C-alpha positions in Angstrom: 49.3 149.5 71.9 47.1 147.6 74.3 48.7 147.2 77.7 48.3 144.0 79.7 48.3 144.8 83.4 48.3 142.2 86.2 46.0 142.5 89.2 48.7 144.3 91.2 49.2 146.9 88.5 52.4 145.6 86.8 52.6 146.5 83.1 53.7 143.2 81.5 54.4 144.8 78.1 56.8 147.2 79.7 58.6 144.4 81.5 59.0 142.4 78.3 60.3 145.5 76.5 62.8 146.3 79.3 63.9 142.7 79.5 64.6 142.6 75.7 66.4 145.9 75.9 68.6 145.6 79.0 69.0 141.9 80.0 71.3 139.4 78.3 70.1 136.1 79.6 72.5 133.3 80.6 72.4 130.0 78.6 69.6 131.2 76.4 69.0 131.9 72.7 69.8 135.6 72.2 68.0 135.6 68.8 64.9 134.0 70.2 65.0 136.4 73.1 65.2 139.5 70.9 62.4 138.1 68.7 60.0 136.9 71.4 61.1 138.3 74.7 61.4 136.3 77.9 59.8 132.8 77.9 58.2 133.5 81.3 58.4 136.3 83.8 58.2 134.6 87.2 56.4 136.5 89.9 56.5 134.2 92.9 57.2 130.7 94.1 55.6 128.6 96.8 56.4 125.0 97.5 57.0 123.2 94.2 55.1 125.8 92.2 56.1 129.0 90.3 53.6 131.6 89.2 54.2 134.0 86.4 53.0 137.6 86.0 50.0 136.4 84.1 48.9 134.4 87.1 49.6 131.0 85.5 51.0 128.4 87.9 53.7 125.9 86.9 55.2 122.8 88.7 58.9 123.6 89.0 60.1 120.2 87.8 63.7 121.4 87.7 63.8 123.0 91.2 64.7 126.0 89.0 68.4 125.0 88.3 68.5 121.6 90.1 68.9 123.6 93.3 65.7 124.6 95.2 65.7 121.4 97.3 63.5 122.6 100.1 61.0 124.3 97.8 60.1 128.0 97.2 58.9 130.6 99.6 60.2 129.3 102.9 59.7 132.0 105.5 62.3 130.6 107.9 65.0 131.2 105.3 64.2 134.9 105.1 64.1 135.1 108.9 67.5 133.4 109.1 68.9 135.9 106.5 67.4 138.9 108.3 68.7 137.8 111.7 72.2 137.4 110.4 72.1 140.6 108.3 71.1 142.6 111.4 74.0 141.1 113.3 76.7 140.9 110.6 75.7 140.9 107.0 79.2 140.6 105.6 82.7 140.3 106.8 85.8 139.2 104.9 87.6 136.0 105.5 90.9 137.2 104.1 94.0 137.4 106.4 92.5 134.6 108.6 89.6 136.8 109.7 86.6 134.6 110.7 83.1 134.7 112.1 80.7 132.2 113.7 78.4 131.3 110.8 81.3 130.1 108.6 82.9 128.2 111.4 79.6 126.4 112.2 78.9 125.7 108.6 82.4 124.2 107.9 82.0 122.0 111.0 78.5 120.9 109.9 79.6 120.0 106.4 82.5 118.0 107.9 79.9 116.0 110.0 77.9 115.1 106.8 80.7 114.3 104.3 82.2 110.8 104.0 85.6 109.9 105.3 87.9 112.7 106.2 86.5 115.3 103.8 86.6 117.7 106.7 88.0 121.0 105.4 86.0 123.5 103.4 87.0 126.4 101.1 84.0 128.6 100.4 83.0 130.2 97.1 80.0 131.8 95.5 78.9 128.9 93.3 79.7 125.8 91.3 82.0 127.2 88.6 84.1 129.0 91.3 84.2 125.7 93.3 85.5 123.7 90.4 88.1 126.3 89.3 89.2 126.5 93.0 89.6 122.7 93.0 91.8 122.8 89.9 94.0 125.5 91.3 94.4 123.8 94.7 95.4 120.4 93.3 97.9 122.0 90.9 99.3 124.1 93.8 99.5 120.9 95.9 101.5 119.1 93.3 103.8 122.1 92.9 104.5 122.1 96.6 105.2 118.4 96.4 107.9 119.1 93.8 105.8 117.6 91.0 104.9 120.8 89.1 104.5 118.8 85.9 101.3 117.3 87.3 98.9 119.9 85.7 96.5 117.9 83.6 92.9 117.5 84.6 90.8 114.8 82.9 87.1 115.3 82.7 84.4 113.2 81.0 82.4 113.5 77.8 79.0 115.0 78.6 80.3 116.2 82.0 79.3 119.7 83.0 81.4 121.7 85.5 80.6 125.3 85.0 81.3 128.3 82.8 84.4 130.0 84.0 87.4 129.3 81.8 88.8 126.4 83.8 85.3 124.9 84.5 84.4 125.3 80.8 87.6 123.6 79.8 86.8 120.6 82.1 83.2 120.4 80.7 82.8 117.7 78.1 79.9 119.3 76.2 81.3 121.0 73.1 78.6 123.6 72.8 80.0 125.3 75.9 83.5 125.3 74.4 82.3 127.0 71.2 81.6 130.3 73.0 85.2 130.8 73.9 87.9 131.4 71.3 90.5 129.7 73.5 90.0 127.2 76.3 92.5 126.6 79.1 95.4 124.1 78.4 95.9 120.8 80.1 92.3 119.6 80.1 91.4 116.3 78.5 88.2 114.2 78.4 87.5 110.5 78.8 84.6 108.4 77.6 82.2 107.8 80.5 81.4 104.5 82.3 84.1 102.2 80.8 84.3 100.2 84.0 86.2 97.3 82.5 88.8 99.6 81.0 89.3 101.5 84.3 90.0 98.0 85.8 92.6 97.3 83.1 90.9 95.7 80.2 93.1 96.8 77.3 91.2 94.7 74.7 88.2 97.0 74.7 88.3 99.2 71.6 87.4 102.2 73.7 90.3 101.7 76.0 92.4 104.6 74.7 89.4 107.0 75.6 89.1 105.7 79.2 90.6 107.5 82.2 93.2 104.7 82.4 94.1 104.8 78.7 94.5 108.6 78.8 96.6 108.5 82.0 98.9 105.8 80.5 99.2 107.8 77.2 99.9 111.1 78.8 102.0 109.7 81.7 100.6 109.6 85.2 103.4 112.0 86.3 101.7 114.7 84.3 98.1 114.2 85.6 97.0 116.2 88.7 93.4 114.9 89.0 90.3 113.5 87.3 86.9 115.2 87.7 83.5 113.7 87.2 80.0 114.3 88.3 78.5 111.6 90.5 75.5 111.6 88.2 75.9 113.7 85.0 73.1 116.3 85.1 73.3 118.6 82.1 74.6 115.7 80.0 71.3 113.9 80.4 71.0 112.5 83.9 73.5 109.7 83.2 73.8 107.4 86.2 77.1 105.5 86.5 76.9 101.7 86.6 77.6 99.8 89.8 81.3 99.5 90.3 82.3 102.4 88.1 83.1 105.0 90.7 84.9 102.4 92.8 87.0 101.5 89.7 87.9 105.2 89.2 88.8 105.6 92.8 91.1 102.5 92.7 92.6 103.8 89.5 93.4 107.2 91.1 95.0 105.4 94.1 97.1 103.2 91.8 98.6 106.2 90.0 98.6 108.7 92.9 96.1 111.0 91.2 93.5 113.1 92.9 89.8 112.3 92.4 87.5 115.3 92.3 83.8 114.6 92.6 81.5 117.3 91.3 78.5 117.1 93.7 77.1 120.5 92.7 73.8 118.9 91.6 73.9 115.7 93.6 74.8 117.2 97.0 72.6 117.9 100.0 69.9 115.3 99.5 69.1 115.3 95.8 69.9 111.5 95.4 68.4 110.4 98.7 71.7 110.6 100.5 73.6 113.7 101.7 76.0 113.3 98.8 75.8 111.2 95.6 79.0 109.4 96.4 77.3 107.9 99.5 75.3 105.7 97.1 78.5 103.9 96.2 80.6 104.4 99.4 83.3 106.3 97.6 85.5 109.0 99.3 87.0 111.4 96.8 90.0 113.6 97.5 88.0 116.8 96.9 84.3 117.3 96.5 82.8 120.5 95.0 79.4 121.6 96.1 76.9 124.5 95.6 73.2 124.7 94.5 71.5 122.6 97.2 73.8 123.9 100.0 71.4 126.8 100.3 68.6 125.6 98.1 69.3 128.6 95.9 68.1 131.1 98.5 71.5 132.8 98.2 74.7 132.2 96.3 77.2 129.8 98.0 79.6 127.0 97.0 82.5 125.1 98.5 85.4 122.8 97.9 85.5 120.2 100.6 88.9 118.5 100.8 90.4 115.7 102.7 92.5 116.7 105.7 95.8 115.5 104.1 95.5 118.2 101.4 95.1 121.0 104.0 97.9 119.5 106.0 100.3 119.4 103.1 99.4 123.0 102.1 100.1 124.1 105.7 103.4 122.3 106.0 104.9 123.1 102.6 103.6 126.6 101.7 105.0 129.8 103.2 103.2 133.1 103.3 99.8 133.7 101.7 97.6 131.4 99.6 96.9 133.9 96.8 93.4 132.5 96.0 90.1 133.8 97.4 86.9 135.5 96.5 85.3 138.6 98.0 82.4 136.5 99.2 84.3 133.4 100.4 82.6 132.5 103.6 79.9 135.1 103.3 78.2 135.3 106.8 74.6 135.6 105.6 75.1 132.9 103.0 76.6 130.6 105.7 73.7 131.3 108.0 71.2 130.5 105.3 73.0 127.3 104.4 72.8 126.2 108.1 69.1 126.8 108.1 68.7 124.9 104.8 70.5 121.9 106.1 68.4 122.0 109.3 65.2 121.9 107.2 66.5 118.9 105.1 67.3 117.1 108.3 64.1 118.0 110.3 61.7 117.3 107.4 63.5 114.1 106.4 63.7 115.3 102.8 66.3 112.7 101.9 64.0 109.9 102.9 61.3 111.6 100.8 63.6 111.8 97.8 64.2 108.1 98.0 60.5 107.3 98.3 59.7 109.6 95.4 62.4 107.9 93.3 60.1 104.9 93.3 57.2 107.0 92.2 59.2 108.4 89.4 60.2 104.9 88.3 56.6 103.9 88.2 55.7 107.0 86.2 58.5 106.3 83.7 57.3 102.7 83.3 53.8 104.0 82.6 55.1 106.5 80.0 57.0 103.7 78.3 53.9 101.5 78.2 51.6 104.2 77.0 53.7 106.3 74.7 55.5 105.1 71.6 58.6 107.3 71.8 59.4 107.3 75.6 62.3 105.1 76.6 65.1 104.5 79.1 63.5 106.0 82.2 66.1 106.5 85.0 66.3 108.1 88.4 68.4 108.3 91.5 66.5 110.1 94.3 64.8 113.1 92.7 67.2 113.3 89.8 65.6 111.7 86.8 65.1 111.6 83.0 64.0 109.6 80.0 64.8 109.5 76.3 62.7 110.1 73.2 63.4 107.6 70.4 62.0 107.3 66.9 62.1 103.5 67.2 62.6 101.9 70.6 63.4 98.4 69.3 66.4 99.6 67.3 67.2 102.5 69.7 67.0 104.8 66.6 67.0 108.5 67.5 65.2 111.4 65.9 66.7 113.6 63.3 68.0 116.7 65.2 66.1 119.0 62.9 62.8 117.7 64.3 63.5 119.3 67.7 61.5 116.6 69.4 62.6 117.2 73.0 62.1 121.0 72.8 58.7 120.4 71.3 57.8 118.1 74.3 59.0 120.8 76.6 56.9 123.4 74.9 53.8 121.2 75.4 54.8 120.8 79.0 54.9 124.6 79.5 51.4 124.9 78.0 50.2 122.4 80.6 51.9 124.0 83.5 55.2 122.0 84.0 58.8 123.3 83.7 61.4 120.7 82.9 64.4 120.7 80.6 65.3 119.2 77.2 68.8 117.8 76.5 69.8 117.7 72.8 73.6 117.4 73.0 75.1 115.0 70.5 71.8 114.4 68.7 70.1 113.2 71.9 66.5 113.9 72.8 66.1 113.6 76.5 63.8 115.1 79.1 65.4 115.7 82.5 63.9 116.7 85.8 64.9 117.4 89.4 61.8 118.7 91.4 62.1 120.0 94.9 62.7 117.4 97.5 59.3 118.3 99.2 57.3 116.9 96.2 54.5 114.4 97.0 53.3 111.2 95.4 50.3 113.1 94.0 52.4 115.8 92.6 54.7 113.3 90.9 51.5 111.9 89.4 50.6 115.3 88.0 54.0 115.6 86.4 53.6 112.2 84.7 50.1 113.0 83.4 51.5 116.2 81.9 54.3 114.3 80.3 51.9 111.8 78.8 49.6 114.5 77.4 52.6 116.5 76.0 54.1 113.4 74.4 50.7 112.5 72.9 50.6 115.9 71.2 54.1 115.6 69.8 53.5 112.0 68.7 50.4 113.1 66.8 52.3 115.9 65.1 55.0 113.4 64.1 52.4 111.0 62.6 52.6 108.2 65.2 
């Protein structure tokens, strides 16, 4: 068999064979992998670009997994890691042990978060953060002599992770299908029913709203609601003005905690430090990960209001039996501090807001030029658009046509990595490029989208 060798002597055929033989990929088609091998084998990243082992360069239009906010290949991140590893690579935070990086990071986060969200519990990632939030709110209500408050209400098309609790809170059924049994006491509301959350019982969707579910289940049984500030994996669904405020008021009315999942939106992605800052809402708990380190190392956190910590301290005796080996990992905390410093010093939030306008112009261009592009939307550098068979009637494509995946395949061929969303028969293209992206690079993305959609439209007979 002919071997394909890169310039630095790597046998690509061997890598493909070993990948197929030994690596079960996350959130991937196992059948497709066993048939075709890995889609790409990435060799290096620099700025907004990734290069594969064949030497082909791609615009990383997803910041990998919505997370490489400061871009790839930042030397100062490696230097921060090395300096901390040489001093103290790892130390446990159990039994109230501590170290300077975790203290400094907790204080820095408190200086950035809205309101009195001033207390952090650290994890290794988003799923752990959401599971931690669920456990803490249930523990809180138990300590308050309301142990029946166990139910967590999420949203349809919300995504909160893949541990059992986080999967159960997720409102995308495909993730439920993997498990033979999901956790009890999780329910799901229909998104963005602002009028219902304000009390409009005449709406036919009222029973599916947060308010309708709370009234049906009994507020005395509900511990918290959880929602992403902007739904990411569900299709970049941006809440209408007034919605988050209505949910906040609803939670206050019934004494229910509001958990905001900021795992994608946090640390500059929306042009603000946190997505909720766009609507001036202060949740009771906020879960973060991804952009906290720009993916340079694993880290997450639950940031809670002071009253929660104070109640736990006053009412609980002995040990809080919840914690991860890598909670408050010193090297991860040092990298997070350096990451936040870069976001601040390079004014990346301001750039995200400016590039939001460029994305909007690009989406308008696509909708004018292409026949199937519609509903462009963005908040900061979190954006997406839909693919419709007929825009006037908002008719979608038959799922069997795989329109969004075909567009993505054409984008790959042209050097752009973005993501298709096909849940519930949707065909959407979503993107979240690094916050360092320029106007010219946004233009390159739009040109690739246009060419890719042209190719798919031609194949569909438009």
